[in-house]
N, C-alpha and C positions, 0 to 999 in steps of 0.2 A: 205729206208732212215732212219737214226737214229733219235731218238726222243730226243728233248732238253727239259729238265725240266724247267718250269717257263719262257719260252721265247715266249709265244703265241703272244704278241703284236709285238715284234721285228720281228718274223718270218712272221707274217701277213703283216707287212710293206714291208719287203723284197720281199715276194712273189707277192705282188701287184705291186712292181717295175718291176719284171720280166714280169708280165702280160701286163703292160703298154708298156714295150719295145717290146713285141711281136706285139703290135698293132701300132708300129711306133710312140710311144709317150715316147721316151726315157727319162731317168733321172738319177740322182746320189744322193746318201746319204752318210753320214759319220757316222760310228758307233763310239761312244765315250765312254770310260770307263777305269777304272783302269786296271793295268796289271793283267792278269789271270782271268778277269771277264767273259770271254767267247766270245770275239769278233771273234777270229780265228775260234772257233767252229761254230759261226753263218755263217761265210764265207764258211766253208766246207759244212754246212747244205744247204746253198743256191746253192752251186755248184752241189750238189747231186740232187737238185730239178730242175735244169735248162736243162731238156731234150730238145734237138734241138738247144741249144745255143753253140756257140764256146766260150770256156773259155780261157781268157788270164789273166796272173797273174804277179804281181810284188810285191816285199817286200822291204820296206825301210830298210836300214842297217846303223847302227850308224857309222860304219867306212867308209861308202860310201857317207856320206852327203857332203863331200868336193869335190866330183867328179861330174862336171856338166853333166846332162842328163843321169847319170848312171842308175837310176830307169826307166826312159823312155825307154832307150835302152833295159833294161831287159824285159819290157812289150812288146815292138815291135819286139824283136828278132825273134819270130816265123813267122812274116809276112814281113820281110825285103826283101824277094824275089819280093814283089809287089811294091818296090820303083819306078821302071821304069814306072809304070802306073800313077804316080802323075804328075801334071803340073810341068814344069822345075823349077820354083821358089820354089815350095814346096819340090820337090825332093832335090834340092840343100841345102835348109835350114836344112833338116834332115841329109843329108850326112855330113854337117859341124858340126851339133850338135853331131853326133855320132863319130866324128873324122875321117870320111872317106874322107873328103876334108878339105882344109884349108880355112879360112875366118871367118867372123863374122856373125853368124846366126841372123836372125830376130826372136826375142824370140816368138812373137805371131804368126808369120808365121810358126814357128816350131810347134806350137800348132795346127794350121789349117792343117798343113801337117800330123800331127799325126792322126787327125780326119779322113782325107782322106785315110790314110793308113789302119786304123782300119775298115773303111767302104768298103774296097775291098772284104770283105767276103759277100757271098750271104745269109748266115744264120744270125740270131740274135746273138748279141755279149754280153757277160758278162765279165766285167773287174773287177778283185778282187785285191785290193791293200792293203796289210796288213802293219802294223807298219808305217803308213803314217806320224807319227811324225818324222820319220827319213828319209823322202824323201829329196834328194838334192833340193836346191832352184829352179834350172832351171826346173827340172822335175815336181816339185810341181806346178809351174806356168803353164807349158804346160798342165798338166793333169787337173788343175782347169779350164783352157780355154776349153778343150774338154768337161768337165762336164757341162759347161754353154752353150754348142752348140749342144746338142744331143736331144733337145726337139722334133724334127721331125724324129728321127732315131730309128732303132731297136737296141738300145744300152742301157745297164744298167751298171752303175758303182757304186761299193760299196767300200768305203775306210774304214779302221779300224785304229783307233789311240787312244792314251791315252787322256789326258784331252784336248789337243789342237794340232793342226797341222798347221804350218805356211803356209799361202797361200790358205788354204782350209776352212777358217772360214765362208765363205759365203754359203757353201753347206748346204742343209737341214740336220738336225742332228737327230740321234736316240741315245738316252742315254741308255746304257746298265747298268742297276742297279744291285745291289747285290741281291742274292736270299733271299726270305723270309725264316723263320725258317722251315716251313713245306716243302718248295721246297728243302732246303738244306738237310733235313732228307731223302727226296726221292732220291736225288742224292747219298747220302751216302749208302743207302740200295742197290741201283742198283750197285754201284761200289764195295762195300764191303759187299756181301750178308751174310757172316758168322756172327754168333751171336756175340754180342759186349757188354762188360760191360757198363751199363748205364752211369757211371761216365765218362768213356772214350768217349762215344758218345757225351755226353753233352759238354765235354771239346773241342772236335774237332769242334762241331758246334759253340761254343763260340769263339774259337780262329780263325776259318776260316772267320768269319764275313760275311758269304754269298758269299765268293769268290770261285767259282767252282774249280779252279785249286788248290787253297790251300786246299780245302775240300778233294780232291782226293790225292794230293801229300803228305800231312802231315802224314797220317797213313802209307803210303808206305815207307817213309824215316825214321820215328822214330820207327815204329812198335807198335802194339797194347799193348804189354806188357810194352814196354818202357813208353808209355803215361800213362798207368795205374799206373806205378810207380811214376808218378808226374814229368816227364821230362818237362821242359819249352818248349812251342811251340811259335816260333817266328812269329810275325805278325806286320804290314800287308803284308810284303814281304816274307811270310812264304813259298809260292810256289817256289820262286826263291831259297830260302835257302835249300829247300828240294832237288832241283836239285843238289845243291852243296854237300849235304850229300851223294847223290848217286855217285858223282864224287870221293869222298874221299876214297872209297873202290876200285877204279880202279888202275891198274898198272900205273907207271909213263909214260911209252910209250903211253899208251892209252889216258891218260889225255893230253899229248902233242899233239897227233894227233887231239883230239877234239879242242884243242886251235888253231891249224893251221886252222881247218875247220871254227872255229868261226871268225878268223881274215881274212878269205877269204869269205866274205858274198855273193858273187855272186853265190857261189856253183858250181864252175867249177872244175870238176875232173881233167882236164888237167893241173890245177895249184896245186891242193891239193896233188896228188900223187907224182909228181916230188919234191915238197917241203918236203913231208914226207920221200922220199928216201934220199934226201940231209941230213936230220936230222937222218937218220938211224932208222926210226920208221914205215916203210911201212908195216912191218909184224904185226903191232899192230891191224890191221883190220881183221886178220885171226880169232880171237875170236869175239864173239858178242860184238858190241859197243853200249851201251845204248844211247838214246836221239838223235840219228842221223841216217838218212837213206842214204845209198850210192847207187846211181844209175846214171841215165843220169845227174841228178843234185844232189848235196850234200845238204840234207835238214834236218834241226833240227825239232824235233817233235813239238816244240813250240818256238816262239820268245824268251820267257824268258829262255829257255834252252840255247840258244846261248849266251845271256847276262850272265847267270850264269857261263857258261864255261869260258868265257873270263875274267870275274871279279874274278873268283876263281883262275885263273892262277897267278903265281908269275910274278913280273916285268921281271925277266930274261926269263921266259918261253914265255911271250908275245913278248919280243924282239927277241928271237930265231925264233918264228913263223913268225914274220914280216920280219926278215932278210932272211929266207929261201924263203918266197914268193917274196921278192924283187929280189932274184937271179934267180928264175924260170920264172918270168914275162918277157914279151917281151919288152925290152927297146926301141925298134924302134916303134912297134905298139902301145904300151901303156906306154909311158915314165912317165905319171903323176901318174899312179898307182905304178910304180917302185919307184918314188920319195917319194910318201906317205909312202910306206912300209919301205923305208930306213929311213925316218924321225922317224917313230915309233920304229924302231930298234936301234936308236941312244941312247947311254948312256949319252952323254953330248954334249956340243957345237961342231958343225961340219960344217965348212964353206963350204965344198964341197957339202954336202947335202942341206945346206941352199941355195946355188946358184942353185942347181937343183930345189928346191921348187920355187924360184923366176921365173925360166923359166916356170915351170908348171903354175904359176900364170899368166904369160903373155899369155900362150896358153889358159888357162881357160877364161881369159878376151876376147880373140879373138873369142871364141866360145860362148860368152854371159854369161859365168859362173862367174859373179862378186862375188857371195857368195863363190864359190870355190876359186877364186883368193884371197879373204880375208883370208880364212882358210890356204891356202898355205903360204901366207905372214906372218900370225900370227905365224905359226909353224916355218917358217924360222927365224923370229925374236927371237924365243925362243932358237934356235940353234946357234945364232950369238953371238960371244964373243965381237967383236969390238963395242964400244958404238955408234959410228957414224953410222955404217951400221945398227945396230939394230934399232936406231931411225928412219932411213929412211924406213926400212921395216915395222915398226909399223905404221908410217904415211901413207904408201901406203895401209896397211890393213884397216886403218880407212877410207880412201877414198873409198875403195871397199865396206866396210860395209855400208857407207852412201848411196852409189849408189843403194843398194838393200833394203834400208829402215830399216836396223838392227841398229837402233840408240842407243839402250841400250848397245850392245856389243861395238859399236864404241866409246861411252863415256867411257866405262870401259877400253878399250885399250888405249885411249888417257890419261887416268888417270895414266898410268904406266910411262909416260914421264914427266920429270920435267926440263924444260929449258925455256929460253926467246925467243925461236924461234917463230916469229909472225905467222907461219903456224898453231901453236897450237890454237891461238886465232881465226884464220879464221875457223878452223874446229869446234871449240867450238860454234862459231856463227852459222854455218850450222846445227849443232846438235840442238842447242837451237831453231832455226827457225823451224826445222822439228817437234819439240815437243811443239811448242808455243801454249799455251792455255790461254794467258793472264799472267800478272805478270811481271817477269824480261824481259827486252827487249833483243831479240837476237842481236840487233844492237850494244849493249854495247861491245861485244867481237870484232866485226869488227872495231869499233872505236878505241879500245885498240891496235889492230893489226896495224891499220893505223898510230897511233901515234908512235909506235915502229919503223915502216918502214920509217917514214918521213925523217930521216937523212941518213939512210942506202940505201934505195931504194925509192926515191921520186915518181917515176912513178908508182910503185906498191902501194904505199900509196894512191895515188890519185884514183887508181882503186878500192881500198878498200872502199873509201868514196862513190864511185858510187854504189858499192855493197850495202852499208848501205842505200843509198838513195832509191834504189829499194825495199829493204827489208822493210824499214820504211813505204813505200806506202802500203804495204800489212799488216803490223802488228801494225802500229801507231808509234808515236814518231818522226815524220818528223822534227818538230821544233828543237829537240835535235840534230838530225843528221846534220841539216843545220848549227846549231851553231858550232858544232865540225868541220864540213867541211870547215868553214871559216878560220880555222887554217892550212889548207892543205898546203904543200910545193908549191912554185910558179910554174906556168905553164911552163914546159920546152919547149925547141925547139928541133926538130919540134913538133908541137902540134899533139897529137893523138886524135881519136874520144872520148876516155874517158876523156881527158883533156877538150875538148870543151863541152862535156855533163856536166861535173862537174861545170865548170865556168858558163854555161848557166843556170843550175838549181839554182845556187847561185844568179845569176843576177835576175832570176825570183822571188826569195824570197825576195831579198833586194831592187831591183830597179824597178821591174815591168816587164810587158810583152814587152814593146817596147825595153828595153835594152836586155832582154833575147832573143827576136826573132832574133836580129841581129847575135847573136852567134849560136843559135840553128837551124835556118832555113836551112842552107846548109846540116848539118849532118842529120837532121830529114827528109829532102826531099830526101836524098839518102837512101831510104828504104832498099837497098841491102847492106848497110854498115855492116861489120862483127860485129860491136858493138851490133847490135840488136839481134844477136843470143845469146849473153851473157846476155843482159838486155832487153829482149823483152817487158816486161810489162812497164818498164820505157819509152822505145821508143814509144810504142803505145800511152801511156797517154800523152806524150809530143806532138805527132802529133795531138791528139784530142784537146789539149790545144791551139795549133796553128791553129785549124780549117782547117787542111790540109788532106783532104780525100784521096788524091793520096798517100801521105806518109803513111797513115794508111794502105792502101791496099798494098803498097810496103813492109812495115815491116811484115805484115801478110803473104804475099807471100814468103818473105825471110825465115821466121821462119818455115812455112809449108814445103818449099823445103828442108831446112836443116833437119827437122824432118824426112822426107821421106828418104833422102840420108843416114842419120846416123841410121835409124831404131829406132829413139828415141820416145818411147811412153810417154815421158814427154813433149818433145818439140812440137811434131806434133799436139796434141789436142789444145795446146795454139795457134798455128798458124791457125788451122781450125776455132777456136772460133773467132779469130780476123777477119779473112776473112769473116766469116758468118755475123758478125756484120756490117762490111763495106758494104757487098753485100745487106744486108737487107735495109740499109739506101739508097743505090743506086736504090732500087726498084725491084731487082730481087729476089723475095721471094722464087722462086723455087730453084735457085742455093743456096741461104742461107739455105734452108731446107735440101738440099743434104749435105752441109758441116756439119750442125748440126747432121744429121743422121750418118755421118762418124765418127764425134767426139764421139757421144754416143756409136757407135759400138766399138770404141777403149776402151772407159771407161768400157763397159760391158765385153770386152775381158780381160782387165787387172784387173777388180774388183775395179777400181777407181770411184770416184764420177764424173759425167759429169759436164762440165763447163756450168752453166745454163744461164749466162748473155746474150749469143746470142738469146736464146729463149725468154728471158725477153724483149729484144729490139724488136724482131720480133712480139711478142704479142702486144706490145704497138703500133707499126706501123700498124699492121693488123686491130686492132680496134674491136675485138670481146670481149665484156665485160666479159661474163661469163667465156669463155676460159682463158682470161688474168687474171682475178681475182683469179681463181682456181690455176693458175700457181704461181701468186705472193704470195698467202697464204702459199704455201709449200716451200718457199725459205728460206734458212738459214740466220741468222741474219747478217752475214758479207756481204750479197748482198743487204742490205737495201738501199744503195744509188742508185743502179741500179733500184730497185723497185720503189723508189720515182720518179726517172726520167721517167720511163716507165709509171707510173700511171698518171703523169702530161700529157705526150704525149697522152695516151689513152683518158683521159677525155677532153682534148682540142679537139680531134677528135669527141668525142661524144657530144660536146657543153655543158658539165657539168663543167662550168668554176670555180665555187667555189671549187669543188674537185680538179681540176687541179691546182688552186692557192695554196691550202694547200700543195699538194705534191711537187710542184715546189719550194716553199719556203723552205721546209725541205731539198730538194736536194741541193739548193744553199747555205744554211746555213752551210753546212759541210766545204765548202771551199776547198774540196779535188780536187786534180789534175784531169782533164778530165771531168767527168760527171757533176760536179758542174757547170762548164762553159757551158756544153751542155744544162743544164736545164734553163739557162737564157732566151732564146727566149720563152720557154714555160711559164716562169714566167711573161714576158712582155705581151704576148697575154692574159693570164688568168687575169692579173691585169687590163688591159684595159677593158676587157669585164665585170669585176666586179666593174668597176668605182673606181679604186684605182690608180689615176694618179701618186702619189708620188712613190709608189712601182714600177710602170711601168718605170718611168723615171730613178730611181736609178739603176734598173736592166739593162736598155738600156745603160746607161753610162758605166757600167762595160763590157757589151757585146761589145760595139763599140770599147773600148780600146783593148780588147783581139783580136777581129776579125781584127781590123786594123793592129795590130802588126803582125798577121799571113799573111795578104795580099793575101789570097786565095779567089777565086770566091765564094766558099761555105760560108765561114765566112762573107765575105763582103755582099753577097746577103741576108743571114739570118739577119744580123744586119740592112740591109737596109729595109727589110719588117717589122722588129720590130720597126724601126724608123717611118715608114709610119703609123703603128698602133697608135703610140704615138702622132705623129704630125698631123695625119689626112690630109695627103698631097698626091695629085694624082701623081705628078712628082716622088715622092719617091717610090710610088708603082710601077710605070713603070720602074724605075731604078732597083728595086729589081727583077722584072720579067726578065729583060734583063740579069742581072748578073747570076741568077740561071739557066737560060736556057743554059748558056755556061758551066755549071758545070756538073758533073756526078750524081748529086743528084736529081734524077727524082721526088722523093716524095717532096722534098723541093720546086722544081719548081712548082709542082701541088698545093702545099699549097700557094705559092705566087699568082698564078692565083685565088685561092679561096678567100684569104683575099681582093685582089683587087676587085674581083667581088662583094663581100659582101659590100665593101665600095661604089661601084657604085650604087648598089641597094638602099642603104640608102640615096644616093643623088638623088634618083628618076630617074636615067638614066637606065631604064629597058632594052633597046635594047643593050647598051654597057655592061651592067651587064650580060645579057644572053651570050654574046660572051665569056667573061672571065670565067663565071661559067660553060659553056658547056665544054670549054677546061679543066677546073679543074676536072669536073666530068668524062670526058672521060679518062684523064690521070690517075687519082687516082683509078678509077674503074678498068682500065686495069691492074694496078699494084697490085691490091688486097688490097689497103689501104681502107678498107670498111667503117670505121667510118668517115674519111674525105670525102670519096666519097658520103656517105649518107648526110653529111652536105651540100655538094655542090648541091645534088639533092633537098634537102629541100629549099635551096635558089632559085634554078631554078623554083621550083613550085611557090615560092613567086613572080616571074616575070611573071607567067602565062604559063610557059612551062612545059610540062610533060616529065619525063625521063623514059627510059626503065630500068627495074631492071637489076641488074648484073646477067648474065647467070651463072649457076652453074659451078664452076671450078673443074677440075679433082681432085685437092688436097683436096677439101672439103670432099670427101668421103674416103680419104686414110689417114693412119697414116704417121708420119714423115718418118719412115723406108720404108713404101710402096711407098711413093713419090720418094724416092731416087732410089729404085730398078726399079720402072717404068721408071724413067728418064734414068738410065743406060741401060736398055733393049731397050728403044726407040732409044738410040744412037748406038745400035748394039751389046752390050756386051752379051756374052753367060752366062749361069747360073754359069759355073765354074769361069768365070772372075768376075762376081758380087760377088760370094762367097768369092773369094780371097780378094776382096777389103773391104768387110764388115765382114770378119772373120766368115763366115757362111759355112755350107755345101751346096753343090748344091741341095740336096733334100729339105733343108729348103728354099732356094731361090725359087724353084719350087712351094713349098707350098704357099709362099707369092704371087707368080704370079697367082696362082689359085684364091686367095682371091681378088687380084687386078682385074682380069678379071671379076669375079662375081660382084664386086662393080661397075665396069664401064660398065657392060653389053656388054663386048666384048669377043672374043674367041681365039685371036691369038696375037702373038708378033707383027706381021705386022700392026695390027690395032692400037697398041700402038703408032707406029711411025707416024700415021696419026692424032693423037690427038693434040690439041693446046698445047702450052708450059705449062709444069706443074708448078704450083705456090704453 
């Protein structure tokens, strides 16, 4: 094994990664450093040290970045014969991703399928991915997914990239630094053992700046005598320029052959040699060709060599290379590569090529390659002469760039257009929203678009106002949007859902809940309405405002189903978070936990931040102070309202009424749609217990107006028991209990029995109080609402009755993910089925099951099925 100078820390880290992988503790790292710093040498060093490992390789290619899944296909090519061993959904996802079938691949299912394919080997696996900064977007996402899922596998993954690599920024990083002067001297002595003029040596050391490739290549290209004579040494890209210097002495045919090899970065001889023959340069390889190895694969000695070759070629040479490659590539099997080579071979505008690129964009989008679609469309626009067509293609490219989060390029593309087309403002609004960090309001662009559309397309203008309303709920500025929306064109006939939503929100702001509810109740109650897949947050908050739990569940179910159907890892987590919140308030903590686990699994797979508000609500309802306060303390500032609400809920359960009063008052003071109203009953109860009747009555009046407008059992029952607390009236308590027992809100029903029982005990009616408190304790304890159950138990003891402590629940010993896995297995799911659902490998699922069995004191899946419901 070759010895690397000055890389002891890096090699130790990489060898430790190999050791961990051998022990089924897989992992991934990314080597970061400037060009020529030695990343590729470290990969080769690791490959030589990996005895017993299967080595699989891929190299990012600058000219392949626009082709979706090209790098992933390169990595998986040696094991594609194992595709049939994968579960059908995984197999199909990869076949579509690799262009072997038509359809739209599930991006992260493709990642899970890749993991399954790589694990078909019986031996440990080492994946080496060089030049990761040039991975296509789809491959980068899939490989990042795999890297996050190999913790229990015999897999090591090492990426090498320059200063950054999109999609891989969450991987552990190893920074490859420049060599010290003493290390550089050692390399120079080893590579150039001949005696050297001290001035020459010092010049080399100074100009190479510790870059190993520059250190070796500079003397080779300029020559010792030349440097002694004072020739300038280029830096910091001296190594790449040295490759160019070596090119300069080659015959024209050899240089063109190298250019063709550089333009065909997959390294396929079946493409290189026919292209060379077409250009009449196939005999150029008869003599020794430097910097490239011709074999089963065509491989440059260093990534910088390929870049140097391509950049050193003239524009005409590059066009000739791409033109030849376009002709020899299979237009049926690989039309996208043909289109791309034709585009790079074009001298000027070419509508035929532009059309081919737009078709490639359509195919790329169907395969989940939005980044590739954007690149194809951007290039198509550049080749388009007609201004109208060019504008349409640029707008389509911007849409694609936005969909993959490339907001900077999207903004740059949009800046090339200058027109009054309202679509530009709509796209500017989306870009501004995506980049929002305070300051200018993203809604300004949407409002400008709506104003421009008002006369031309009134229906679209009204939709823009609804877009702006939802955006304002997330970024602020709702009052400004409502003021602008009051100027919207009149509601047309027939009314669409968007029209009703806009008029309803305006009525809510201007006339109040009673007027708004008349408009909004039908469309909000229709949780399956198509509108809620476009404006899910707005719909959910309006359902909360109307105290309609069934509508909340309907909208959450609709968004979840649409997310699953479309494979949208933006929409699906939103739907799951909504359903988890509803389910928690309905008292099924186990199901809520499973939904939270699935949402967190998607977040982990995609590298996104999980939606934390369902966990906040669940923690408040469960009532475990330490657990809840630790969660609340780590929540981002934009979730402050949820934290205030859940803190009030938690402390009312714990009978810490002053703390509940402070938190509820803060939540209500915001006036925000949704949770500000939900905090009103917490404010009423805390204010009554703290002997602040005026605060309680004011909150009750607002609550009664909102709940009455909604007309739903949940809201009416909550308002009724709040009124009972304020009025100190038994009939009102009884009405509250009766109303809530007809709703799906089991926790609210248990709380109604609790406050009624507390009132009865204070009246000295101990026997009647026991009946209500016993019901409250049994219901709340069974649901897992521990704080409220403990409050009921304390009240029961005050009547002279002892209660049994809550028996330990299965979920007390398990993590959120373990609860979900246990529930799925108890329902009969296999390890492979669980793995597919949670984006894990079957081996990881089995490892979790071993932990679950150990924690629960059981030994088999059958025993899981006999356990009580998991909460």
